[in-house]
N, C-alpha and C positions, 0 to 999 in steps of 0.2 A: 236285342242284346248282341246276337251273333254278328249281325250286319255292322253294328257299331264297332265291334272288335276287329272285323275284317278291314273296315275303313281305316281304323287307327293303325293296324299292322301295315297296310299298304302305304299309309302316310310315312310311318317310321322307316319303312324299307326305302321309299323314294328319297327321304331325307338323308339316309345313310349313303345311298348311291351318289347323291348330289355332293355330300361331304367328301366322299372318297374321290370324286372327280376333280376336286380342287388339287392344285399342284402341291406336292409335299415339300416342305422346307427342310433343308439339310444344314448341318454345321458348315459344310463346305460352301453352300450358297451364302451364308452369313459372313464367314471369316476368311474365305479365300476369294470368292467372286464379288463380295461386298454388294450384293444385289439389293440390300435393304437399308441403304444409307441415303436419306433424302438429299436432293440437290440444294445447294446454297447459291450465293452470288459471289463467285471467286474474285478475290482481290478488291472487294468493295471498300472504298475509302473516301470519306468526305474531304473535299479540297478546302484548305483553310481560307477563311475570309471570302467565301464565294458561295454561290448557289449551284455549285457543280459537284459531281462526284466522279471517281475514276474506277475503272474495272480493268483487270488484266487478263490477257490471253497469251498464248505462246508467240504471237506475232506483234502485239502492241499493248501499251497502256493507253486506254481511250478515255476521253472526257465526255461526260454525260450531263444533261440538264436535269435537275431535280424537278423542274416544272413539267417537263414533257417526258422525261426518261429517255429521250433520243440521244444518240451519240452525236456530238458536235465536232469531233475531230480527234486525231491521234495526238497524245502527249509525247510519247516516245515509242518508236517502232524498233523492231528487231534489227532492221537494216541500219538505222541510225546508230544504235548502240554498237553494233558490230563494227561499223565504220569508225566511230569515235574511239573505240578501244583497240583498234587494230586486230579485230577478230578474237579478242581474248574474253569478252563478256557476252553473255546471251540471256535474253529474257526467260528462256526455258530453264535456266539454272538459277533464276532469281529467287532468293529466300523471302524477301520483303522489301518494302519501299515506303518512304514518307516524303512529304513536301516541306519546303520551308514556308514561312508565313506569306510570302509574296507569290508562291506557286511558280517561281522562276527556276527553282533548283529541285532536284530529286536526290535523296539519300538512298543508295541502293545497297542491299546486303547480299552477299554471296557466301556459299559454303558455311551456312549457319549451323552451329552445333549446340544442342541443349547442354546447359550446365546443371541446373536444378529446375524446379518447377517454373520459375518466372525469369530465369536468366539464360542467356546464350551468348556465344561469341561468333564473330563473322568477319569477313573482309568487307569493309565499307568503301564505297565510291560515291563521289558527288558528280552528278550529271547536270551541267548548265544548259537549261532548255533554250536560252537565248543565243548562246554561243555554239551549241551543239558540241560541247567538249566534255570529257570525263576525266577525273583525276582521283587517285586513291586518297583516302583519308590519312593513311599512314603507309610507310614503306612495308611491303609484304614480308620481307625477311625479318622484321621486328616482331611479327606475330599478329594474331587476330585481335580485334577490338571488341569491347563490350559497351553496349548502350550508346552508340554514337548519336549525337543530338545537336541540331542546329541552334545557334543563338537566335534571338528574336528577329534580327535583321538579316539573317541568313549569310552573314559574312564569315562566320566561324563555325567549327564543329568541335564539340568536346567529346571525350571518350575515355574509357578505362582500358589499360593494358598492364598486365602483370601487377594488378592490385594498386596501380598508381593512376592518377588523374592527369590528363593532357588536354590540350586543345590545338587545333590547327587553324591558322589564318588562311582562308581560301585564296585571297588575293596574292599573297607572297608564297603560299604553300610551305610556310615555315611552321614547324612543330614546336610547341612550348610545353614543358613539363611542369606541372603544378605541384605534385608531391613526389618524394623520392624514397620514402621509407616503406613502401608496400612490400609485403612478403607473405608467401603462402602460409596459411595456418598461424599467422601472427598479426599482420596489419593489413586492413582493407580500406582503401580510400574511395569514397563514393559508391561503393558496392556493399550491399548488405551481407551480414553473416548469414549462415544457413537458417537460423531460427527466425530472424527478422523476415527473411524472404518467404519462408513457409507460412508463418503464423500471423504476420502483420501485412501480408499481401503486397509487399513492396521490395523490389530488389535494387532498383536504381535510386541512389541517394545523393545525386548532385543536381543542382538547379541553376540555370541561367537567370540572372535578374532581368526584369522586363526591358531595361535599356541596354542590356548586353555588356555592362561594364564589370560585372562581378559574377562569381560562381560560388554558391553556398554548397557545402558538402558535409557528409558525416564521415568521421574516421572511426573505424571499429578496431579496437585492440583486443584480439582474441587470445592473447598470451596465457591468460589464466583459465580459459575454457578447456575442459578436458577433451581429449581426442577420442574419436571412435574409429575403429579400423574395420575394413571389410576385405575379405580375400577375393581377388579377381582371378578366376580359374582360366586355364587354357594353355599356359606355357609350362615348360619343364619344371621351373620353379615359380609357382603362382606368386603374383604381386599382392602387396598390401596397400589398399587405398585408405588414406587417413584424412580425416577432416574434423573440424571442431563442432561438437554437438552437445549443447547444455541440456542434460536431462533434468527431470523434475527435482527441484530443491538445490540444483547445482549453480555454480557461478556463470554469469553472462559476460559478454564482451563489455569492456569499458568504452562507452561511446562519447565522442566529443564532436562539437559542431564548429566548423570553420567557414570563413568567407575569404575567397581569393579575389584580389583586386587586379584586373588585367593591366591597368596602367602602371601600378607600382611593382607588379610581379610578386607580391607578398600575400601570405595568408595570415589572418588574425582570428583568434578563437572567440567564439561567442560563449563566454564562460558561464557555466552552471556548477553549483556545488556537486561534488561526486556523490551520487545517490544510486541506490539499487532501483532503477526505473528504466523506462523505455521512451524513445523519441520516435513515435510511429510515423509522423508526418511533419514536413516543414514547407512553408510557402513564402514567396515574396509578395509583399503588397505592391500596388501599382507604382508607388513612389520610388521603388528600387532602393530604398533606404531601410525600411522596416522589414524584418524577417519574422514571420509567425512560426513559433516552435510549439508543437503540441507535445506535452509531457504527460506520460501515463505511469502511474505508480505500479509497482510489481504485482500487487494484488489485482490490478486492472479494474478497479472500481472508481477511480478518480482521474479525470482528464483535465489538465490545465492548459489554457491557451496563453502563451507568453508572446508579447510584442517586444521584439529586440531591435533597438536602434543600432545599426551596424557602424554608424559614425561615432556616436558618443558612448556606446556600450550600455546604455540604460535599458532596463527591462521592467515590465510590469505584467501582471496577470490580468487579462481583460475579460476572461470567461472561464468558468469552471463547470464541468458536467460530472455528476456523480450518480452512482447506482448502488443499492444495498447488496446486489449480487455481483454482476460484472457488466462492463461496458463493451459494446461492439465498436471496433475501429473500422471506419468506412472511408470512402473518398468523397463523401457528401459534405465538404467544407468549402464554401464559396465566399471569398472576401471581395467586397464591393469596391468600386473606384474611389469612394470617399475615404478609403484607408481607415475606416472607423466602424465598419459593420460586417457581420458575418451571417450567412445563412447556412444552417446545418440541420442534421437530423439527430434526434435523441429519444430514448425510451423513458424519459424522466416521468411521464404520467402513466406508465404501465404498458403503453403501446408506442411503437416507433412513429414519430411525427416530425413535421418540419417546424423549425423555429427561426426567428430572426432576432439578432441581438446587436445593439450598439455596444461598443466596447465599454466595459465597466457597468453596464446596466442589465437589469433583469430581462431575460429573453422573452419575446412575444411569440406565442404559439399560433402558427398559421393553419395547421390542420388538426383535427381532433375527432375522436370517436373510437369505437371498439373495432378498429381495423388497423392494418399495418401499412405504413409507407415503406415500400421495398427499397427505393432509391430515388434520388433526384436524377432525372434523365438529361436535363439541359436547363439553362437559364437564358432568357432573352433580356439582357441587362437594360438596353434602351427602353424596352416596353415594360420593364419591371415585372416579368412573368416567369414563373417557375413551372417547369414540366416535370411531373413525377409519376412513379408507378406505385400502385397500391392494390390491395385486395378488398376494397370496400364493397364491390359488387358481390363477391363471394370469397370465402376463405381459399378456395382452390384456384381462383382466377388471378390474373395480373392485368390491370388496365392502366391506360395512360390518362392522366388528368393534367389540367393547368390551373394555376391560381396566381393571383397577383401578390406583390410584396406586402400588401396590407391584409392579406388573408381573405380577400374578396374575389368575386367573379370566378368562382370555382366552376370548372367545366370538365365533363367527361368526354374524352376524344375517341375512345373505342367503345365497343358495343356490349361489353360485359358477358361475352359468350365463350371466352377462352383465355389464352396466355399471349400477351403482347410484349415484344422486345424491340423497342425503337432505337435506331441509331440516328442522332440528329447531326446536321451540319453545324459548323463552328458558330454561326450566328443565330442558330435555332429557328431559322425560317422554314426549314423542311426536315423531314426525317424519312428514313427507310424503315418500315415496320416488318418484323417477322411475326406472323400470327400462326398459332396452331391450337388445336384442342386435343382432347384425349384420343380421338380417333381420326384426326385430320392432320396430315403431315404439314410442315411449314409452308406458308405462302408469303412471298416477299412483295410488298407494295410500297409505292411512294406517296407521301402525303404532304400537304402544307401545314403550317403551324396551327390551324384551326381544326385539323383532323380530316380535311377533305381528301379522299383518295384520288390521286392523279393518274396512277398507272400501276398495273401489276407487272413485275419484272421477272418473277419466277413463281409458278403456281404448282409445281410438282405434279402436273397432270399425269405424266407417264409413270411416275412412281405410284400414284394412286391406282392406276390401272394394274400395275404389277402386284400390289398387295391385295387387290381384289381377285386377281387370278390365283393367288395363293390362299385365298379364303381367310384373310385375317379376321379374327373374331373381335367384336367390340369390347372395349374396356369399359366396365361398369363401375360407377362409384357407389359406395355404401357407407353408412355410419352405424355404429353400434355403441352400446353403453356397457362398460365393464362392471364387475361385481363391486368395485369401489366407487361406482357412480361417475366414472370419467367417460365422456363421449369422445370416440376416436373415429377418424376418417380413413377410408381405405379405397383401394381399387381392386377389381377382380377381372380376370380373363378366363372365360369358360371354354370347354372343348366345343368343337363344331357340332358334335352330335349330342350336345347337352339337352337333357329333357328333365325338368324338375319333377314331373309326374310319372316318370317311367319306373321309379323305384331303384334306378341305378345309382350307385354311390361312387364318387370320384376321389382319387387322391389329390392332395393339395401341397403345392410348394409355396412357402412364404418367402418373399424377398424382403430384406430389411437393410436400411442404412442406419437411420435413427440418430445420427450425431447431433450435438447441440446446434440449434439454429438451422438445421437442414430441413428440406421438404421434398419428399418423393411422391407424395399424393397430390398431384396438381392436375388442373384441366389443361394439360399440354401434351404434345406428342412426346412420348418417352424416348430416351436415347435409342436411335434407330436399330443398332445391331442387337442390343439387349432385348428390345421389344420384339424383334424378330425371333430371338431364341425362345422367349416366352410363348410366342405364337406357335413355334415348332413343338414345344411341350404340350400346348393345348391340342394340337393335332394328334398328339400321342395319347390324349385322354386325361391330361392333368389340368386341374384348376390352378391358376397362379394368382397369388394375393399379395398385396403390399399394404401395410397399415403404418401410419405415422403416430408413434406414441408420444408420451410426455417428453419434453426436452426439444421437440422440433419447433419449427418456425410458424409464423403467420397467425398465432392465436394469443399474442400478448406475453408479457413478462411472467405472469403467474403460471402459465402453462409451460413455458420454455424453461424457466429458471428454478422450478421445483427440484431439479436435479442437483442444485448447488451443494457442493461438499459431499455428494453421494452419487456421483455419475455412474450410471449403469444399473442402479437399483430399480428405479421406476421404469426405465427403458425396457429392462428384461421382464419385469412384472407385466408390462403392457403387451409384449410379444407373446408371453405365455397365455395371457388373457385372450388374446386374439385367437390363438390355437384352440383354446377351450370353447370360445364362441363358435368357431367354425365347426367344431365337432357336434354342435347342437343342430346344425343345418341338416335337413333330411337327405340332401343329395351329396353330403360329404362322408367319405369313409374315415371315421374317427381314428382308425388304427394306422392310417397312412397320411400323416401330416409331417412335412419336413420344412426346414428353414435354411436359408443361405444368405451370405452377404460378403462384402469386400471392405477392407480397411475398418472403419468404425463398424460397418455392417458385419465384418468378419468377427470382430470382438463381440458384438451383440448376439450374433447367431450362436457363437460358442457359449457365451454366458447364459443365454436362454436355454440352450440345450442342456447344460450342466445343472442349472437351477430348476429346470422343468422336471427333471427326474422321471423321464418316461413320457412326457407330453408329446415330444417330437420323436418320430421314428428314425429320422436321420438329420444330419446337419452338414453343410459344406461351408468352410471358413477360409477365405482368401485374404492373405496379408493382414492378419488380425493383430491388434495390441492384445497381449495376454496379461500384462502387468503395467499399470500406468506409471510405475516408478521408472520404467525404461523409456518413456516417451519424453518429448521435449518440454521444457519448462513453461514457455509462454502459453501453449495450448492447455497443458494439463493443469497448471496452477490457476488459470482463468476460472476453471470449474471446480477444482478440488483444493485450492490453496497448496502450500508446500507440504510434502509428505511429513516433514518434521512437525508440522502443526496439525495435520489431519491424517494420521496413519490409518485409522479405520476406514476413512473414505477411499483410500487406495486399496487396502487389502480385502475388504468385505466383498468387493465386486470385481475381483481379478480372476479371470478364467483359470489362471495357474493354480489358484488356491481352492478351486472347486472342481478340478479335473477328476477327482476321485468319485464324483457323482455322475459321471458319464453313463448314460444308458442309451443304447442304440448305435447306429452306424455313424461314423464321424470321419470326415475328410478334411485334412489340413493342407493348405497350399501356400507357398511363400517363395519370393525371389531372394536369392542369396545376397544380391547387391542392393537391397532396398535401403535407400538412404533416409527414408522417412520413418517407416515402422521397421525397425531392425530385425534381421533374421534371428537375432537373439530371442525375440518373443516366441518364435516357433520352437526353437531349441529348448527353451525352458518349459514350455507347455508339454513337449514330447517327454522331457525328463519326468514331469509330474504324472503324465499318463502311464509311462512305463513303471514308475514307482507304485502306482495304484493297480498295476497289472490289467490295464484296460487295452482292448483291441481297437485299432483304428487304422486309417490309411493316411499316408503322407506323400506329398508330391512337391518337389522343390525345383526351382528354375535357376540354374547357375548364371550369375552375372546379370540377372534381370532385376530391375528396380520395382518400385511400388506398383507400377502400372502393368508389369508383366506383358510386354509387347515387343514387336520386332520380328521380322521374318514370318515364320509360320507359328509363332508362339501362341497367339490368341486362338488360332484354329486348333492347335494341339490341346490347349487348356480347356476350351469349351467342349472338345471331344471327351476329355477326361471327366468334366463335370456332368456331361450328359450320360455317359456310361455309368458313373457312380449312382446317379439319380435313378436311372432305369433299373439298376440292379437292386437298389435298396429302398425304393419308394414305389 
């Protein structure tokens, strides 16, 4: 017995020494030195209508073969750009680039500045690769351009400036103004308003016809939308930034659809009755006559596909998709060359699958089963083959499959061992795949259309060596069943010195996001810097856990949409249930369980903390919604309907109204210039906490938006989070 005890003691001592010998991770390593951010393939871009891709460096944009991965020549060098621009332009300052369809011209963006999540402005230039000349898309003194875009034949570039739509003829370098009524916080032409951009995932709303003769665009009249203002600090008299933000139940922009004819120089309206609805997507059919307009009702449970003849004005509904809860708007709408067929995804059978529909006829289901199609990755139209991503192999995986237009010849192109994100070239002959799993950083490989690996172009070998040197612990997956009989998936990172049989008990930090349709528990390499922070906490003796509760993705409509009209209720119940489950584990210190999250995760960590009434010892909430009445209408009404129609759904699960139940240490963090989740949310929660005489900590970032970054901000923020956690958990 004594010998056995000695052996065990020696083993534990050696293990402890070995663990101590690992390099210790610091917040500075993560957010100042960026040591734990895996490599990618910089500037990777598939070249249109070819089997080549491009990669950028400081000295050149180079052309590579998909087949071999080898560089086959320079597309544009620093020397050539400097010479053509008279020394005014440099690849080192390039913000982005894209090719025209013939790959004979490049659209170059410089001095790009973000506007909101999906929009930015820049100075654009067109480089002619045949003539080795460069010209500005517009005169610099007129201001920056937004969403510069080649026509199909590359002879023209359309763009937005000062909320108006323009195009330039590259041959004559003459600028043509399409709209004239653009005005800040009033009229936006071709450019989405804030809520469309944020919640319908689209900011650019103008489209060249395939023959280049017309431009379709949306006109947003924001006049009746209420303004929200934010104070921008730093000057003697701080400025007020104002923009239109429709909160739940409030008025939206009036949206109209127009088609501009380049030959006549006139715009004509595609007339729809004025309704309280959305137009999330529009597409040209290949005939350049018919415009497909997708119309979504305000409740977001009915999507109609309108075919609009731009010559005669005739319209007809060719397809309708409905859901008893809500519909997800995607970019998975592919219209075939016959101008009479669409391939799309829908949750109409309870899981997201692929369908094909001839206009006016019942859709044919191409995939089926209790798994989710994540998205259509590409389509090879001549071969009538669809490439798509799904989790058929496992709920936590993402694999690439192919299937033909008749729903046959289904083939799995990846191996079902992790998470795959392919980027196809325009003709779907090749793709670059980014593969990772929970403990393996991304590997970038080239493949042909049948899945054969051709070459590895980045394996992150040096990064793997680094995380090994720092002793990164393995992320483990687990599943448990709540008292309500709900099976939930999670991941766990344990300390390096973890021993289940030693009798030692460890504190736990739960990370949560939990928003509708999200998924944090996947068999993929978690966000590099956040993952490194969790590894740092594991080095300090904490177990880190994440569990996807009800409302999250990949398990079908019944699991995801149970939250309808009561968002927050089941999500908080499941996080509290997770904490209670963890407390039953013999190696968990049940008195030291905390929770944290950002955005929806900040909302959910706050709600679970308040409703848990002592289950959590501490919580950290970054940029949380604290009352859904304050959030935008497209997102909030999708899940809760209007507050006028469902007041209990809004108030019963608002952290503001349960702040009086706070028990334990609580940290609230927010950026004062958050255009997404307004600082108002933090202020009202603070008001309620003060009213209830609760003690807490607050940390605010002047002039920072929802992402709270820039300069040393993230370093400072994560230092604060770490210090609060070490002090209170």
